[in-house]
N, C-alpha and C positions, 0 to 999 in steps of 0.2 A: 096786316094780317102776320102772324106769325108765323114761322114755318120751326121743326123740329128732324130730328134725325137722331135716330136709334143706335148705339154701340154696343155691339156685347163681346166682353172682354172673359176668358177662363183663364184664370191663373193654377196651374197645377203645383201644388205645395204639401199635399199627405199630412200628415200626423204628427209632426213637427216642432219643437220648441221656436222655431225663430221665421216661422208662417209669415207673421205681421209684415217683418223685415222685407221677406220675398213679394208680397202683395206690395208692398210700397214701391218695391225695385219696377218690377214690372205691372202699375199702372199709372207713374209717376210719367213716362213717355206718350201712354195713349191721352193722357189730361195736357202736356206740354204738345203734342198732335194739332190735340182741337185749338185749341185757345191761337195758335198759329196761324189756323186757319180762318180765324175770326167768329170763332164758334163761342156761346155762353154756356156754358154748365147750368141744366135747370135742376137735373136731377141725379141721384146715384141710388145705385139698390144694390146691396150682395146677396148673395142666396149661397148656402151648403151646397156643394158637389159632391158627387165621387171623386175623394180624393183632392179635393182644390176648393175654388172657390170660383162662382160664376156673378160675374160681377155687369150690370145693365146702366148704361151711362144716358140721357136724354141730354143732348145739346138744341140750345136754341139758335137757329143759324140765320145768318143776316139775309135779307128778300122777302 
């Protein structure tokens, strides 16, 4: 049976021109950490939040 882990990441960036770059820089270490743990990314959802972006990752974990 598949097992899953939900991970939430809030990235503060405000309304600036380089928000996409800040999101990418903040999210890449989270993605790298999950794959180093042997997890497989199942889905990712981004929603606007006050002065930032909230990202929810669903990982499929071994076992």
